[in-house]
VEXFISE-395470 format. One record per residue (C-alpha): residue in one letter; x, y, z; residue number from 1. Coordinates in pm, 1 decimal, decimal comma. Layout:
+-------+----------+----------+----------+-------+
| lumlo |        X |        Y |        Z | marse |
+-------+----------+----------+----------+-------+
|     A |        X |        Y |        Z |   NUM |
...
+-------+----------+----------+----------+-------+
END
This chain:
+-------+----------+----------+----------+-------+
| lumlo |        X |        Y |        Z | marse |
+-------+----------+----------+----------+-------+
|     X |  14956,8 |  12618,9 |   9303,8 |     1 |
|     X |  14592,1 |  12538,1 |   9386,5 |     2 |
|     X |  14355,8 |  12844,2 |   9321,6 |     3 |
|     X |  14179,2 |  13011,6 |   9610,9 |     4 |
|     X |  13832,4 |  12856,4 |   9492,7 |     5 |
|     X |  13974,8 |  12504,0 |   9486,9 |     6 |
|     X |  14122,2 |  12560,1 |   9832,9 |     7 |
|     X |  13775,8 |  12661,5 |   9967,4 |     8 |
|     X |  13631,8 |  12348,2 |   9793,3 |     9 |
|     X |  13895,4 |  12128,5 |   9955,5 |    10 |
|     X |  13834,8 |  12297,0 |  10296,4 |    11 |
|     X |  13453,7 |  12238,0 |  10269,6 |    12 |
|     X |  13503,5 |  11856,8 |  10180,9 |    13 |
|     X |  13739,4 |  11815,3 |  10478,5 |    14 |
|     X |  13508,3 |  11988,0 |  10716,5 |    15 |
|     X |  13228,8 |  11774,1 |  10576,5 |    16 |
|     X |  13415,2 |  11453,0 |  10640,4 |    17 |
|     X |  13511,7 |  11569,1 |  10984,7 |    18 |
|     X |  13136,9 |  11621,6 |  11067,0 |    19 |
|     X |  13052,8 |  11276,3 |  10965,3 |    20 |
|     X |  13335,1 |  11132,6 |  11172,9 |    21 |
|     X |  13238,3 |  11327,3 |  11473,7 |    22 |
|     X |  12871,1 |  11222,9 |  11426,9 |    23 |
|     X |  12992,1 |  10868,9 |  11392,9 |    24 |
|     X |  13174,8 |  10875,6 |  11728,5 |    25 |
|     X |  12834,5 |  10963,5 |  11876,9 |    26 |
|     X |  12645,4 |  10696,9 |  11672,5 |    27 |
|     X |  12638,8 |  10456,4 |  11977,6 |    28 |
|     X |  12444,3 |  10715,7 |  12164,8 |    29 |
|     X |  12194,6 |  10807,3 |  11884,9 |    30 |
|     X |  12056,9 |  10448,9 |  11783,2 |    31 |
|     X |  12016,3 |  10394,0 |  11411,0 |    32 |
|     X |  11683,5 |  10274,9 |  11291,4 |    33 |
|     X |  11622,7 |  10053,2 |  10974,5 |    34 |
|     X |  11293,1 |   9980,4 |  10823,6 |    35 |
|     X |  11182,8 |   9705,2 |  10577,3 |    36 |
|     X |  10840,7 |   9603,9 |  10441,4 |    37 |
|     X |  10525,0 |   9734,5 |  10267,6 |    38 |
|     X |  10300,6 |  10025,4 |  10241,9 |    39 |
|     X |  10237,8 |  10032,0 |  10607,2 |    40 |
|     X |  10584,9 |  10153,8 |  10667,6 |    41 |
|     X |  10702,1 |  10295,1 |  10319,6 |    42 |
|     X |  10783,7 |  10655,1 |  10371,8 |    43 |
|     X |  10856,9 |  10749,1 |  10000,9 |    44 |
|     X |  11067,0 |  10498,9 |   9824,8 |    45 |
|     X |  10794,7 |  10453,0 |   9564,3 |    46 |
|     X |  10790,5 |  10808,1 |   9483,9 |    47 |
|     X |  11107,9 |  10738,6 |   9297,0 |    48 |
|     X |  10945,2 |  10451,9 |   9095,7 |    49 |
|     X |  10719,4 |  10426,2 |   8800,6 |    50 |
|     X |  10425,3 |  10222,0 |   8986,1 |    51 |
|     X |  10069,3 |  10252,8 |   9083,6 |    52 |
|     X |  10159,9 |  10201,2 |   9446,5 |    53 |
|     X |  10234,5 |  10551,9 |   9554,3 |    54 |
|     X |  10107,7 |  10807,4 |   9804,1 |    55 |
|     X |  10281,4 |  11112,4 |   9672,9 |    56 |
|     X |   9973,5 |  11306,8 |   9575,2 |    57 |
|     X |   9699,0 |  11499,2 |   9779,5 |    58 |
|     X |   9521,7 |  11452,1 |  10000,2 |    59 |
|     X |   9781,9 |  11213,1 |  10136,5 |    60 |
|     X |   9986,0 |  11395,2 |  10391,7 |    61 |
|     X |   9711,0 |  11645,7 |  10454,5 |    62 |
|     X |   9803,9 |  11668,4 |  10817,5 |    63 |
|     X |  10178,6 |  11709,1 |  10801,9 |    64 |
|     X |  10310,7 |  12048,4 |  10898,8 |    65 |
|     X |  10337,8 |  12161,3 |  10522,7 |    66 |
|     X |  10028,0 |  11954,8 |  10417,6 |    67 |
|     X |  10240,1 |  11783,7 |  10161,8 |    68 |
|     X |  10214,9 |  11429,6 |  10038,4 |    69 |
|     X |  10550,3 |  11261,2 |  10123,3 |    70 |
|     X |  10486,2 |  10901,6 |   9995,6 |    71 |
|     X |  10345,1 |  10783,1 |  10339,5 |    72 |
|     X |  10032,2 |  10598,4 |  10305,1 |    73 |
|     X |   9866,1 |  10805,9 |  10590,7 |    74 |
|     X |   9726,3 |  11163,1 |  10651,6 |    75 |
|     X |  10039,0 |  11227,4 |  10857,4 |    76 |
|     X |  10288,8 |  11013,4 |  11023,5 |    77 |
|     X |  10331,3 |  10634,5 |  11013,8 |    78 |
|     X |  10451,6 |  10376,1 |  11263,2 |    79 |
|     X |  10833,5 |  10421,6 |  11186,6 |    80 |
|     X |  10798,0 |  10807,6 |  11230,4 |    81 |
|     X |  10645,7 |  10765,1 |  11559,2 |    82 |
|     X |  10899,2 |  10504,1 |  11670,3 |    83 |
|     X |  11167,6 |  10760,3 |  11562,5 |    84 |
|     X |  11026,6 |  11000,7 |  11809,5 |    85 |
|     X |  11040,6 |  10754,6 |  12074,3 |    86 |
|     X |  11404,0 |  10694,5 |  11998,1 |    87 |
|     X |  11482,7 |  11082,7 |  12016,6 |    88 |
|     X |  11590,6 |  11072,8 |  11661,3 |    89 |
|     X |  11486,6 |  11238,3 |  11339,9 |    90 |
|     X |  11264,7 |  11030,5 |  11107,7 |    91 |
|     X |  11476,5 |  10804,5 |  10879,4 |    92 |
|     X |  11491,9 |  10898,9 |  10497,3 |    93 |
|     X |  11385,8 |  10660,1 |  10229,7 |    94 |
|     X |  11675,1 |  10478,2 |  10078,3 |    95 |
|     X |  11617,7 |  10604,8 |   9733,4 |    96 |
|     X |  11615,5 |  10969,5 |   9855,9 |    97 |
|     X |  11895,6 |  11169,1 |   9724,0 |    98 |
|     X |  11908,8 |  11340,5 |  10054,3 |    99 |
|     X |  12036,0 |  11026,8 |  10219,5 |   100 |
|     X |  12391,4 |  11104,9 |  10238,3 |   101 |
|     X |  12663,5 |  11188,7 |  10483,4 |   102 |
|     X |  12569,3 |  11226,3 |  10836,3 |   103 |
|     X |  12199,0 |  11144,8 |  10744,6 |   104 |
|     X |  12314,1 |  10783,2 |  10688,5 |   105 |
|     X |  12399,7 |  10739,7 |  11054,4 |   106 |
|     X |  12046,2 |  10779,7 |  11148,6 |   107 |
|     X |  11945,6 |  10481,8 |  10951,3 |   108 |
|     X |  11744,1 |  10427,5 |  10629,7 |   109 |
|     X |  11402,5 |  10311,9 |  10535,2 |   110 |
|     X |  11389,6 |  10045,9 |  10255,2 |   111 |
|     X |  11020,3 |   9968,6 |  10247,8 |   112 |
|     X |  10813,2 |   9985,2 |   9930,3 |   113 |
|     X |  10448,0 |   9971,7 |   9901,6 |   114 |
|     X |  10288,1 |   9646,2 |   9748,5 |   115 |
|     X |  10556,9 |   9402,7 |   9848,9 |   116 |
|     X |  10504,4 |   9084,2 |  10036,6 |   117 |
|     X |  10703,6 |   8780,7 |  10151,7 |   118 |
|     X |  10676,6 |   8618,4 |   9837,3 |   119 |
|     X |  10839,0 |   8757,3 |   9505,0 |   120 |
|     X |  10499,3 |   8711,2 |   9315,6 |   121 |
|     X |  10318,6 |   8921,9 |   9565,3 |   122 |
|     X |  10235,8 |   9270,5 |   9411,9 |   123 |
|     X |  10318,8 |   9199,1 |   9076,7 |   124 |
|     X |  10019,9 |   9401,4 |   8952,4 |   125 |
|     X |  10203,8 |   9702,2 |   9091,2 |   126 |
|     X |  10479,1 |   9634,0 |   8827,8 |   127 |
|     X |  10774,0 |   9822,4 |   8957,6 |   128 |
|     X |  10822,0 |   9795,2 |   9350,1 |   129 |
|     X |  11117,5 |   9700,3 |   9556,1 |   130 |
|     X |  11068,1 |   9344,0 |   9650,5 |   131 |
|     X |  11212,9 |   9212,9 |   9976,9 |   132 |
|     X |  11509,8 |   9064,6 |   9846,0 |   133 |
|     X |  11611,4 |   9384,2 |   9672,3 |   134 |
|     X |  11542,1 |   9566,4 |   9987,3 |   135 |
|     X |  11812,3 |   9349,9 |  10157,7 |   136 |
|     X |  12028,7 |   9402,7 |   9872,3 |   137 |
|     X |  12003,0 |   9785,0 |   9926,3 |   138 |
|     X |  12082,6 |   9714,7 |  10296,5 |   139 |
|     X |  12401,1 |   9561,7 |  10199,5 |   140 |
|     X |  12474,6 |   9854,8 |   9961,5 |   141 |
|     X |  12404,3 |  10107,5 |  10232,0 |   142 |
|     X |  12658,3 |   9925,2 |  10462,1 |   143 |
|     X |  12913,6 |   9959,0 |  10181,7 |   144 |
|     X |  12837,1 |  10331,1 |  10141,7 |   145 |
|     X |  12851,4 |  10386,8 |  10504,1 |   146 |
|     X |  13163,2 |  10202,5 |  10552,5 |   147 |
|     X |  13331,9 |  10436,0 |  10288,0 |   148 |
|     X |  13249,9 |  10718,8 |  10519,0 |   149 |
|     X |  13316,0 |  10584,1 |  10871,0 |   150 |
|     X |  13503,2 |  10251,6 |  10821,6 |   151 |
|     X |  13381,5 |   9899,5 |  10820,5 |   152 |
|     X |  13415,3 |   9843,3 |  11198,9 |   153 |
|     X |  13216,8 |  10163,1 |  11295,9 |   154 |
|     X |  12944,6 |  10058,2 |  11046,2 |   155 |
|     X |  12913,2 |   9697,4 |  11182,5 |   156 |
|     X |  12894,2 |   9852,5 |  11526,4 |   157 |
|     X |  12619,2 |  10080,1 |  11419,5 |   158 |
|     X |  12423,6 |   9798,6 |  11251,9 |   159 |
|     X |  12447,6 |   9560,0 |  11526,8 |   160 |
|     X |  12323,1 |   9830,3 |  11765,5 |   161 |
|     X |  12046,5 |   9951,0 |  11545,9 |   162 |
|     X |  11675,8 |   9888,9 |  11585,0 |   163 |
|     X |  11508,0 |   9720,5 |  11288,3 |   164 |
|     X |  11145,2 |   9725,3 |  11193,4 |   165 |
|     X |  10992,8 |   9463,8 |  10932,4 |   166 |
|     X |  10646,5 |   9470,4 |  10809,8 |   167 |
|     X |  10549,5 |   9191,6 |  10571,1 |   168 |
|     X |  10271,6 |   8947,6 |  10527,7 |   169 |
|     X |   9945,6 |   9129,6 |  10474,4 |   170 |
|     X |   9990,5 |   9157,3 |  10099,6 |   171 |
|     X |  10067,1 |   8784,8 |  10061,6 |   172 |
|     X |   9701,8 |   8724,6 |  10142,0 |   173 |
|     X |   9512,5 |   9041,2 |  10021,3 |   174 |
|     X |   9731,8 |   9101,3 |   9705,9 |   175 |
|     X |   9802,4 |   8731,0 |   9627,5 |   176 |
|     X |   9621,4 |   8431,6 |   9778,6 |   177 |
|     X |   9279,7 |   8628,5 |   9790,5 |   178 |
|     X |   9336,0 |   8871,9 |   9513,2 |   179 |
|     X |   9101,3 |   8725,0 |   9283,5 |   180 |
|     X |   8873,2 |   8407,6 |   9318,2 |   181 |
|     X |   9073,7 |   8102,2 |   9230,5 |   182 |
|     X |   9400,9 |   8281,0 |   9218,3 |   183 |
|     X |   9699,4 |   8075,2 |   9113,3 |   184 |
|     X |   9830,5 |   8051,6 |   9477,7 |   185 |
|     X |   9489,0 |   7934,9 |   9603,0 |   186 |
|     X |   9481,4 |   7672,7 |   9336,6 |   187 |
|     X |   9824,2 |   7561,8 |   9428,7 |   188 |
|     X |   9778,5 |   7559,2 |   9806,9 |   189 |
|     X |   9514,0 |   7505,1 |  10075,7 |   190 |
|     X |   9522,2 |   7789,1 |  10323,3 |   191 |
|     X |   9712,1 |   7593,5 |  10598,3 |   192 |
|     X |   9976,6 |   7478,0 |  10346,0 |   193 |
|     X |   9995,0 |   7842,3 |  10212,5 |   194 |
|     X |  10065,8 |   7960,7 |  10558,8 |   195 |
|     X |  10343,6 |   7715,7 |  10604,7 |   196 |
|     X |  10493,7 |   7800,2 |  10264,9 |   197 |
|     X |  10494,2 |   8178,9 |  10335,5 |   198 |
|     X |  10635,6 |   8123,5 |  10677,5 |   199 |
|     X |  10915,2 |   7910,7 |  10541,0 |   200 |
|     X |  10999,5 |   8184,2 |  10305,3 |   201 |
|     X |  10993,7 |   8441,5 |  10592,7 |   202 |
|     X |  11236,1 |   8242,5 |  10785,8 |   203 |
|     X |  11486,6 |   8273,6 |  10497,9 |   204 |
|     X |  11438,1 |   8655,4 |  10504,8 |   205 |
|     X |  11480,2 |   8692,4 |  10874,1 |   206 |
|     X |  11790,1 |   8480,2 |  10870,9 |   207 |
|     X |  11933,1 |   8695,2 |  10604,3 |   208 |
|     X |  11861,8 |   9012,5 |  10791,3 |   209 |
|     X |  12044,5 |   8846,9 |  11099,2 |   210 |
|     X |  12344,2 |   8754,9 |  10876,9 |   211 |
|     X |  12358,7 |   9129,1 |  10757,3 |   212 |
|     X |  12406,0 |   9222,8 |  11127,9 |   213 |
|     X |  12049,0 |   9304,3 |  11273,0 |   214 |
|     X |  12040,1 |   9211,3 |  11631,0 |   215 |
|     X |  11707,8 |   9392,0 |  11745,3 |   216 |
|     X |  11429,5 |   9318,7 |  11508,6 |   217 |
|     X |  11063,5 |   9405,5 |  11558,5 |   218 |
|     X |  10844,4 |   9181,6 |  11334,0 |   219 |
|     X |  10490,3 |   9299,2 |  11281,5 |   220 |
|     X |  10233,6 |   9021,0 |  11226,1 |   221 |
|     X |   9939,8 |   9044,1 |  10997,0 |   222 |
|     X |   9679,2 |   9285,7 |  11097,0 |   223 |
|     X |   9275,0 |   9255,6 |  11073,5 |   224 |
|     X |   9279,0 |   9213,9 |  10692,8 |   225 |
|     X |   8919,4 |   9102,3 |  10684,2 |   226 |
|     X |   8829,6 |   9441,5 |  10855,8 |   227 |
|     X |   8989,0 |   9691,3 |  10635,4 |   228 |
|     X |   8737,5 |   9925,3 |  10442,7 |   229 |
|     X |   8856,2 |   9784,2 |  10088,7 |   230 |
|     X |   8744,8 |   9426,0 |  10211,1 |   231 |
|     X |   8429,8 |   9534,5 |  10370,4 |   232 |
|     X |   8338,6 |   9699,6 |  10050,3 |   233 |
|     X |   8372,1 |   9374,2 |   9873,0 |   234 |
|     X |   8245,1 |   9119,0 |  10122,7 |   235 |
|     X |   8046,9 |   9297,3 |  10391,4 |   236 |
|     X |   7694,3 |   9402,1 |  10418,5 |   237 |
|     X |   7682,9 |   9563,4 |  10751,7 |   238 |
|     X |   8028,1 |   9638,4 |  10834,4 |   239 |
|     X |   8120,7 |   9274,7 |  10967,4 |   240 |
|     X |   8480,6 |   9163,8 |  10904,1 |   241 |
|     X |   8519,9 |   8907,9 |  10643,9 |   242 |
|     X |   8544,4 |   8564,9 |  10808,5 |   243 |
|     X |   8779,5 |   8393,3 |  10557,6 |   244 |
|     X |   9050,6 |   8665,0 |  10555,3 |   245 |
|     X |   9015,3 |   8686,0 |  10954,7 |   246 |
|     X |   9088,9 |   8300,1 |  10938,9 |   247 |
|     X |   9385,7 |   8370,5 |  10743,3 |   248 |
|     X |   9516,8 |   8620,1 |  10982,6 |   249 |
|     X |   9447,0 |   8410,6 |  11279,0 |   250 |
|     X |   9613,2 |   8106,7 |  11136,5 |   251 |
|     X |   9925,0 |   8302,6 |  11040,5 |   252 |
|     X |   9997,1 |   8506,4 |  11347,7 |   253 |
|     X |  10053,9 |   8243,2 |  11622,6 |   254 |
|     X |  10280,3 |   8053,0 |  11375,9 |   255 |
|     X |  10462,1 |   8366,8 |  11313,7 |   256 |
|     X |  10523,9 |   8410,6 |  11686,0 |   257 |
|     X |  10632,9 |   8045,9 |  11707,4 |   258 |
|     X |  10877,6 |   8103,8 |  11419,5 |   259 |
|     X |  11031,8 |   8395,8 |  11598,0 |   260 |
|     X |  11078,8 |   8198,0 |  11916,8 |   261 |
|     X |  11262,9 |   7911,5 |  11722,2 |   262 |
|     X |  11488,8 |   8177,6 |  11569,9 |   263 |
|     X |  11562,0 |   8338,7 |  11901,0 |   264 |
|     X |  11636,8 |   7993,1 |  12057,2 |   265 |
|     X |  11880,2 |   7932,5 |  11752,3 |   266 |
|     X |  12068,5 |   8256,0 |  11786,3 |   267 |
|     X |  12073,1 |   8249,7 |  12169,5 |   268 |
|     X |  11879,5 |   8579,9 |  12254,6 |   269 |
|     X |  11576,1 |   8791,8 |  12204,4 |   270 |
|     X |  11684,0 |   8912,8 |  11845,8 |   271 |
|     X |  11330,7 |   8903,2 |  11707,8 |   272 |
|     X |  11030,0 |   9067,6 |  11884,2 |   273 |
|     X |  10688,5 |   8988,3 |  11753,2 |   274 |
|     X |  10415,5 |   9248,9 |  11730,9 |   275 |
|     X |  10050,7 |   9119,0 |  11725,3 |   276 |
|     X |   9915,0 |   9380,0 |  11511,0 |   277 |
|     X |   9582,4 |   9207,3 |  11478,6 |   278 |
|     X |   9532,6 |   9205,5 |  11845,0 |   279 |
|     X |   9635,2 |   9571,0 |  11865,7 |   280 |
|     X |   9384,8 |   9665,2 |  11587,8 |   281 |
|     X |   9104,7 |   9448,7 |  11740,2 |   282 |
|     X |   9087,2 |   9670,0 |  12025,0 |   283 |
|     X |   8976,6 |   9976,7 |  11799,8 |   284 |
|     X |   8758,8 |   9763,6 |  11591,8 |   285 |
|     X |   8571,7 |   9587,2 |  11871,5 |   286 |
|     X |   8502,2 |   9911,6 |  12043,9 |   287 |
|     X |   8607,3 |  10220,7 |  11854,0 |   288 |
|     X |   8447,2 |  10480,6 |  12076,5 |   289 |
|     X |   8646,3 |  10355,7 |  12364,1 |   290 |
|     X |   8952,7 |  10488,2 |  12189,1 |   291 |
|     X |   8782,4 |  10818,6 |  12068,9 |   292 |
|     X |   8706,2 |  10699,4 |  11733,6 |   293 |
|     X |   8375,7 |  10754,0 |  11554,0 |   294 |
|     X |   8423,2 |  10465,4 |  11312,1 |   295 |
|     X |   8642,2 |  10166,4 |  11252,5 |   296 |
|     X |   8464,9 |  10062,2 |  10936,3 |   297 |
|     X |   8462,9 |  10343,8 |  10711,9 |   298 |
|     X |   8783,6 |  10507,1 |  10566,0 |   299 |
|     X |   8836,8 |  10860,5 |  10587,6 |   300 |
|     X |   8933,6 |  10916,8 |  10221,6 |   301 |
|     X |   8775,7 |  10699,2 |   9941,1 |   302 |
|     X |   8448,2 |  10644,8 |   9774,5 |   303 |
|     X |   8185,1 |  10383,5 |   9744,9 |   304 |
|     X |   8071,3 |  10146,0 |  10017,1 |   305 |
|     X |   8265,9 |  10204,0 |  10337,6 |   306 |
|     X |   8459,7 |  10462,1 |  10139,6 |   307 |
|     X |   8675,1 |  10155,6 |  10075,9 |   308 |
|     X |   8648,1 |  10140,2 |   9690,3 |   309 |
|     X |   8940,8 |  10255,3 |   9467,9 |   310 |
|     X |   9215,8 |  10510,1 |   9548,6 |   311 |
|     X |   9239,7 |  10802,1 |   9766,8 |   312 |
|     X |   9250,0 |  11109,7 |   9535,1 |   313 |
|     X |   9155,2 |  11470,8 |   9522,5 |   314 |
|     X |   8811,6 |  11374,9 |   9402,5 |   315 |
|     X |   8756,0 |  11125,5 |   9672,1 |   316 |
|     X |   8523,2 |  11172,3 |   9959,7 |   317 |
|     X |   8739,9 |  11319,8 |  10246,9 |   318 |
|     X |   8639,5 |  11337,9 |  10599,3 |   319 |
|     X |   8677,1 |  11649,9 |  10807,2 |   320 |
|     X |   8817,6 |  11500,3 |  11129,2 |   321 |
|     X |   9085,7 |  11248,6 |  11058,0 |   322 |
|     X |   9125,7 |  11186,0 |  11440,7 |   323 |
|     X |   8787,3 |  11027,0 |  11455,2 |   324 |
|     X |   8868,8 |  10752,0 |  11201,8 |   325 |
|     X |   9069,2 |  10428,0 |  11246,3 |   326 |
|     X |   9141,5 |  10410,3 |  10874,8 |   327 |
|     X |   9267,1 |  10682,9 |  10653,7 |   328 |
|     X |   9219,1 |  10503,6 |  10338,3 |   329 |
|     X |   9112,7 |  10171,4 |  10218,6 |   330 |
|     X |   9385,3 |   9971,0 |  10374,9 |   331 |
|     X |   9602,5 |  10215,8 |  10598,1 |   332 |
|     X |   9538,7 |  10358,4 |  10950,5 |   333 |
|     X |   9527,3 |  10732,6 |  11018,7 |   334 |
|     X |   9811,5 |  10902,2 |  11205,5 |   335 |
|     X |   9607,8 |  10896,3 |  11536,4 |   336 |
|     X |   9551,8 |  10509,2 |  11509,4 |   337 |
|     X |   9932,4 |  10480,5 |  11435,2 |   338 |
|     X |  10021,9 |  10682,2 |  11764,1 |   339 |
|     X |   9799,9 |  10424,3 |  11952,4 |   340 |
|     X |   9951,9 |  10130,6 |  11782,0 |   341 |
|     X |  10293,7 |  10252,7 |  11875,2 |   342 |
|     X |  10186,8 |  10305,8 |  12236,9 |   343 |
|     X |  10136,0 |   9918,3 |  12248,6 |   344 |
|     X |  10472,9 |   9871,9 |  12092,9 |   345 |
|     X |  10612,0 |  10090,2 |  12365,1 |   346 |
|     X |  10414,8 |   9950,5 |  12673,3 |   347 |
|     X |  10198,1 |   9654,9 |  12584,5 |   348 |
|     X |  10180,8 |   9337,3 |  12751,2 |   349 |
|     X |  10313,4 |   9002,6 |  12579,2 |   350 |
|     X |   9971,4 |   8976,0 |  12455,7 |   351 |
|     X |  10056,5 |   9236,1 |  12205,1 |   352 |
|     X |  10423,4 |   9233,6 |  12186,4 |   353 |
|     X |  10667,9 |   8952,7 |  12287,1 |   354 |
|     X |  10885,0 |   8855,7 |  12440,8 |   355 |
|     X |  10904,1 |   9206,5 |  12573,0 |   356 |
|     X |  10779,3 |   9542,9 |  12469,7 |   357 |
|     X |  11004,7 |   9814,2 |  12306,2 |   358 |
|     X |  11045,7 |  10019,9 |  12625,9 |   359 |
|     X |  11192,7 |   9709,1 |  12795,9 |   360 |
|     X |  11412,3 |   9655,8 |  12479,3 |   361 |
|     X |  11537,7 |  10001,1 |  12477,9 |   362 |
|     X |  11609,1 |   9997,1 |  12855,7 |   363 |
|     X |  11798,5 |   9648,7 |  12840,3 |   364 |
|     X |  11997,8 |   9762,7 |  12534,9 |   365 |
|     X |  12088,8 |  10107,9 |  12706,4 |   366 |
|     X |  12209,6 |   9912,9 |  13010,3 |   367 |
|     X |  12435,6 |   9672,3 |  12799,1 |   368 |
|     X |  12586,8 |   9984,1 |  12616,5 |   369 |
|     X |  12662,9 |  10154,0 |  12940,1 |   370 |
|     X |  12829,7 |   9842,6 |  13073,5 |   371 |
|     X |  13045,5 |   9828,8 |  12761,8 |   372 |
|     X |  13148,3 |  10189,3 |  12806,6 |   373 |
+-------+----------+----------+----------+-------+
END
């Protein structure tokens, strides 16, 4: 006969499984959210890796409720966190977090890893990061884990009904093609040919994501990489954006949007939604005061010219008012800038997000869900 202790353990396991199944029945109402990409959207996966590309030490996270560095490259929340707010959901956990289990898996997962790009050789200087191919393998692994909890059919339904965000491309320029003068890739390709090569590789990644069940994918373009404080520190005397890096972004982004249109035509729907991150940032950079910022050239945390040299650490120069800065560190926006960015996700015109903004996507998908039920 089983001991009272084992009966209690068995009862607890049964109740836990029941809670997961009950949550799964409501999973259609609480839309899952999956995130892939680089440091702009990493929320802590690199905390679990031995790598230089980490944000798990102060003053990162200084404006979170407990003032704790979480692995987000921000003073507070990043873009996925704020999108989760609009979804009415809790923030998704990093896939490598031991807390991602049971009912937490129904919320989704963040697979992003700082330093990665579209190409496998991007970010090699960071040594141990989760390249996009491995992020997608983790997504497959996630689906198997979830299937063991709620069944294959419910897992497929959850994934197909989920919102997906993918943010790649910037590192393929900043941390690859332009990483050093006469880099291997710049000797191999002219810039137009490199853009073509990167996008051809990205097409395979997005198709793989589709094959894994993704049916609503927000695809962020490359931001104003020539205007980030790190590049200003290297290339600018007066805060003017670096024209060569800006040329790369201007060449890449329209072709990315064309690629997404081609993929949507192939799959017969608006699966892929393109976000023009450079256009969104340009508003802040061209007229920061119109958006309540004091500066769009200096980083809040850093050292050297434009506070854009080296890492953001406890010994860095740190601004007192983070809300008055577009950039938190040498590459990444402040939480306030991220909130303005997500406002354009939600309500921006096709100049910012196409073929429709996220509010429209959510309304259409809700209507479809109601018709099914």
